[in-house]
Each structure stands twice: as structure tokens, then as C-alpha cells.
N, C-alpha and C positions, 0 to 999 in steps of 0.2 A: 435569507440564510445562505452562508457561503458554502462552497463545495466541500471544504475540509470539515465543516460542522456537520453537513449531511452524512459524510463518510463516517465520522465518529459515531453519530447516532445509529447508523446502520450496523456498524460493528458491535455497538453496545447491545442492540437488540439481538443480534446473532449469537453473541457470546453469553447472554444471560442464562444462568442456570437457576435452580431453586434458590430462593432467598433463605438464608439460614433462619430457622424458626426458633433457635435458642442460642445463648451465648457460646456454648461449646462448639456449635457448628460454624461459628464465624471466627474462630481463633485457630492459629497454628497452621502448619503446612497443608492440612487437609481442607482448608477453606475453599469453598466454591468460588470460581471466578466471578468478580463483580462486574457490573456494567462498564464496558469500556476498558476493563483492566485485565482481561483474560490473557494468560501467557500466550504469546504469539499473535496478539490482536493489534500489534502496532501497525502504523499506516502502510508499511511496506512488507508486512509478513505474508507468508503463504495463506494463513487463515484469513487475513483481512481481504486479500484479493478474492478468495472464494466467497467470503461474506458479502462482498459487493455484488457478485454475480447473483447470489441467492436473493438478495434484497431487490435488485433491479428486476428480477423475475416475479416479484410480488409474492414470494413463497413464505414470507414472514407476516403477511397480512392475516388478521384474524378472520375466522369463518363462523360468525355467530349462528347463521342458519344451519350449518352442518351440525354444530354442537347442540343446538336446540332440538334438532331431529334425533340425534344420537341419545342425548340424555332422556328425551321423552320416550323413545323406544325402549330403552333399558328399564326405565321406571315402569312402563306398561308391562314389560315381560315379568318384572318382579311381582307386580300386582296380580298378573294372570297366574303365576305360579302359586301364590298363596291362595288365590281364589279357587283354583282347582283343588288345592289341598283341603280347603274347608268343604268343598262340594263332595269330595270323595269320602271323607270321613274314615271310618274304621275299615281299611282295605290295604292289602299288600301291594296294590298298584301305587301306593304312596311312595314306594321306593323309586319309581320312575319320576315322580315329582321331585324327590330328593336329588336325583341326578340332574334334572333340568335346572333346579335352583342352584346347584353347584356351578353350572355353566354361567348362570346369570350373576352369581356372586363374583365369579372371575371377571366378567365384563364390567361389573361395578368397580372392582379393583383397578381395572384399566382406566376407567373414567376418573377415579380418584387420582391416579397417576397423572393424567393430563391436567387436572385441576391444580395439582401441586406445582406443575411446571408453568402455570399461567398460560396455558394454551387456550383456555376457554374465556377467562375474564382478564382484563388488563390490570386490575388492581388487586391488592392483597385481600382486602376484607371480603368481597364476594367469593373469591377463590377459596379462602379458608372456611367460610361458612358452608359453601357447597361441599367442600372436601370433608368436613366433619359430618355433614348429613349423610353423604354417600359412604364414607369410610367408617366412622364410629357407629352411626345409628343403623345403617343398612347391613353392614357385614361384620361389625364388632372389631374394627381395626383402629388402633390409636393413630390418628392422622398426624399429630405433632411428632410423635416418636418416629413414625415411618418416614416423614418428610426429612427429618434430621439425618436419618440413616441414609436415605437416598441422595441427599445433598453431598455427603461425604463420598459416596460411590461415584457420583458424576465428576467430582473434583479430581479424583485419582483412581480411575478404573483399573482393576487388576493390580493395584499396588498392595503387596502383601502386608504392609504395616499400616496403610492408610485407608484401604477400601474394606469396609465391614463385610462386604459380600464375599470376600475371599479369606476371611479369618478362619483358622483351623479349629472351630468349635467342635464339630462332629466329623466333617469331611476335611481332607487335606487337598490343597490345590497346587502344590509344588513338591519336588523331591526334598527340598530343604525343610518344608513343613512336616513331611513324613518322617524325616530323620529325627526331628525334635518333638514329635507328637507325644501326647500323654493322654491318659484316660480313655474316653470313648473313641477319640480320633485314632489312637493307636490300636484299639480293639478291633475296629471295623475298617480302618484305612486300607489294609491290604486287599480287601475284597469290596471296596466301596462302589466300584462300577456296577457290580452285580446287585448291590443293595440300594442303589440310588433311587430307582422308581418305587420299590417298596417303602423306602424312607419318606418319599414324598407324600404318602398317605397320612403322615403325621404333620405335614406342613401347615395345614389349616389350624390344627390345635396349637401348634407352636406359634402361629401368628397371634392367636388370642392370648396365650400365656405371656408372650413378649410384650404385647400391648398393655396388659394389666400390670406387669412388672414395671413398665416405663412410667406408670403413674407415681412411682416412688422417687423419680428423678427430680431434684430441686430445680433443674433447668427447664423442665417442661412448661410451656406457656399454656394458660387457660386450662389448668389442671381440673378444676371442678366441672367445666363444660365437657372436657374430654371424658371424664369419669362418668358423668351423668348420662351422656349419650350412649356410651358403651354398656352401662348397666341397663339402660332402657332396651338396648338390642338383646342382650342375653335374657333379660326377664321376659320380653315379648316372645322371643324365639322358643325358649324352653317351655314356657307356660302354654303356648299354642300347641306345641307337640304333645305335651302330656295331658292337656285337656281334651284334645280331639282323638288321640290314639291311646290304646292300652300301653302299659309300660314297655313291653317287649318290642312292639312295633315302633314306639317312639324312639327307643334306643337304636333300633335298626335304621330308622330314618336319619337320626343324628350321625351315625357312623358312616352311612353311605354318602350323605351330603358333605360332611366335613372331609372325609378321605378323598372323595373325588374333587372337591374344591382344592385341596392341597396338591393333588396330582396336576390339576389344571394350572395352578399358580407356578409350580415347578416347571411345567412344560412351556410356560410363557417366558420364563427368564433363563432357563438352562441354555438355550441355543445362543444367547447374546454374547457371552464373554468366556464361558467355560471352554478350556482348551486353547484359548488365545494367549499370546505372550503376557507374562507377569513381570512386574518391576519390584525392586527392593531398594532400601536405603535411599541414596541420592539419585537413583535412576528416575529421571523425570524429563522426557522429551518436551518439545514445544506443544502447545495446546492441540494443534491439528493432529500431529503424529500420536500424541498421547491418547486421543480419542479413537482415531482410525485403526491404529495397530492392535488395540485391545478388543476391538468389536468385530462381530460377525453378522453379516446380513443373511437373511433367509429368502430365497427366491419363492415366488408363488403368485397366485392370482388374487381375485377379490375375496375368496373364501379364506385364504391364508391371512390376508389383511384384516379381515373381521375377527378371526379366531385369535390372532396374536395382537390385535389392537394397534397395529402400526409398529410394534416393537421388532418386527422382522426387518425394518429399516433401521437397525440399531446404530449404524455408522452415522447416518444423517441425523438421527435423534440425538446422539451424543454431541455432535457438532453444533446443532441448533435445537436445544431442548425446548424452547418456547414455540417452535414451529408447529402449527396445527397438524394433527395426524394425517389429515386428508391430503396435505401437500408433500408428504415424505416421498411418495412414489415418484413425483416429478423431480424432487430434489436429488434423488438417487442418480438420475441421468447426468446432472451437472457435477455432482460430487465424484462420481466414478470417473468421468472424463478428466476432471481436474487432477485427481490422484494419479492417473496414468501420465498426465502431462508433467507432473513434478516428481514422478518416480516413487510414490508412496504406495506400498502394497495395500490392495483393497480386497478383502476376503468375503466371498459370497458363495453360498451353497444351497442345496435343497434342504427341506425340513428334516427328512430322515437322515440325510448325511450329517446335518448339524448335530443331531443327537449322537450319531456314531462317533463323530470327532470328539465330542465332549466326554463320552464314556471311555473312549480309547485313551484320552489324556488322563482321566481319573485313574484308570487301571495302571497306566505307565508310571505316574508319580507315586503310586502306592508300593512300588517295587522295593524301596528300602525297608518297609515294614515286613513284607513277605520274606525278604532275605534275612532279616534279623530273626524272624520266627524260625526259619529253616536252620539257622545256625545255633539256635538255643537247645 
């Protein structure tokens, strides 16, 4: 194999993002970069030079042992949580089990994320099978819908027209969105920073509702399987609660579990891009700058790595989505040094500071709504 062929393969592995799971994800300007075709992945581009460094360091190599341990541990924690639930029976201590399972559900969501990025398995079929088992069956999340949504996010992070994570459905992410806001976004946008964490208590329920709605999409692949696994989750989850607990305690368990699950999900993703630069229209820098400038890293040790599932290395993850989570900490050293060398801003802060920055941004962009109300 020639040197140029080796370089091309290295760049392809580095640039690979989620494969589009349905036709709408593979069409139009929001399409995720394909292998070897990522913007900025040419032989002499800034990204290509960084990709060669990362590949030469072995950071794109798969880690089956690490993922076998991680998947086994999370599965054991899930089984332990439900085992304790059954052993406790009719008791208010079950609310502690509800909180524990909320944390486990969040960890399962992180595993599903890694499976979708093919960090665990090299091929699509085992990745999708495991993704649906952990996503649809274990936590009631539509794997195909979420993968499509996340693909579009990775292709154009923080692009107001192309990234579904910054669409102004309920919250607004820029002053322009605030000025043109309607409905719920206009109602709460002026004070959204204060309402952000309370609203996160609804995110678990919203995840389930969005997952069920997505079953109506004609572009969703393997719809019967997606539906069957989700229905099995909801049936098993709810029947277990109401068979073991009286109605009042069952409802309390459900609320504590899903509200904390939603807060945990929001805390996983809020530090990553909120408050970072956004793009509109034809604004679309090269691949490296598009990913680095819109992402924020969160400093921390092993506990932070576990709780955030590696998403605290958001810059490295966006540059190399298929890189195993366990390698992201080492990649950070190379990426940070390289960004300093080529003059690309690399933003990193502590966990508390990351939330402060995100909330300050949300309050600042809501100013047009507050001003409009004051003038009314």
C-alpha cells in the first residue's frame, strides 16, 4: 500500500461521522461528511495534518476490551437497580432507586451515543443492533430518529438553520432567533436562563414523546423493530412500577426517575456548544474550524470523564467522532497544541464555569424579547 493510500485511509477514519440512517440525513447541505470527503480533509489541509498525527498515535484504534467492560458494567448496574427495586417492594426508599436508575439511564444514553458513532463496533449491523437494544429497549429512545438528528448536528454544529440542536422550538440561541420568536419561545425566551434547569426536568418525557412521534416518519428505517422495542420498554417499565408499588408511589417513582433523567441528559449536553459561536446562512468554515470554534471542552479528572461520558472532550469528539471515548483525553493534548500552532481558538473551562457561560449566553440573547415586553 502506498503512502498516499495510507494517508487517505487515515483521513477517512478520522473524518467519519455517523452514517446517515435515512435518506433525509444524506441529502442537502446538512449532510454529514463522508469517508475521505470531509470539508478540509484534503491532503494538505489543516485537518488532514492533524488527522495524521492522531492516527500515528494510534488514537483511532478500537478498544474492544474497554467497551466490553463498560457495557458489562452498565448492564450490571441496570440489573442491580431493578433487582433492588423488586427486593424493596412497597417502600418510599424506592425514590432512591428511582434516582439511581436515572443516572444509569443517562449512562446507557452515553453508550448508545458511542454505538451510533461506531466507536464500539466497526460495522453497521452490530452497532445498530446494540444501539436499539440499549436505546429503544433499555431507555425508550428511538435510536433511528436520534441518530438522524445527531448526524445533522455533527455536520453543522451551531448552525441556526442546519443544526437541530439550536432550533428555536422552546429556547432561543441567538438574538436573531429571539427577535423572530413565536409561541412558547417568545413566552419564556426573555427569562430562559432562569427556567433552563427547571425545564430540563421535562427532557426525559420529551425524549420519549419525540421518539414516538418519529415512528410516523416515512424515512425511518426498521420502523416495526423500533416500535416493538420501545413498546416493550414502556410496557415493562410501567407494569413493573404499578404491579410492585401502590399507584401514588408508582407515580412518584416515575416522576423522580424521569425528571432526574432529563436533568442529567441536559447537564451532559449543555456545556458542549451552548454559548459558543453560531453560524447562519452560508457561514461554513472548513471542517476543523467548524468543529473547534463551536465546541467547548470541560476540564476535570476521572469522575468528570465518567459522569460526562467523554463528552467533556467535545472538541476532540467532534473532530474524530469514531475515536473511542477512552482515547479522547490523550487526543486533547495533541489537538490543543495543534490549534495553538495554527492559531485556532481552543476553548476549555471548568464544569461550573461551562454552565455559567451557557446560562449567561441564554440570558443575553433573550434581551430582544425582554425589551419588546418592556416597550409594550
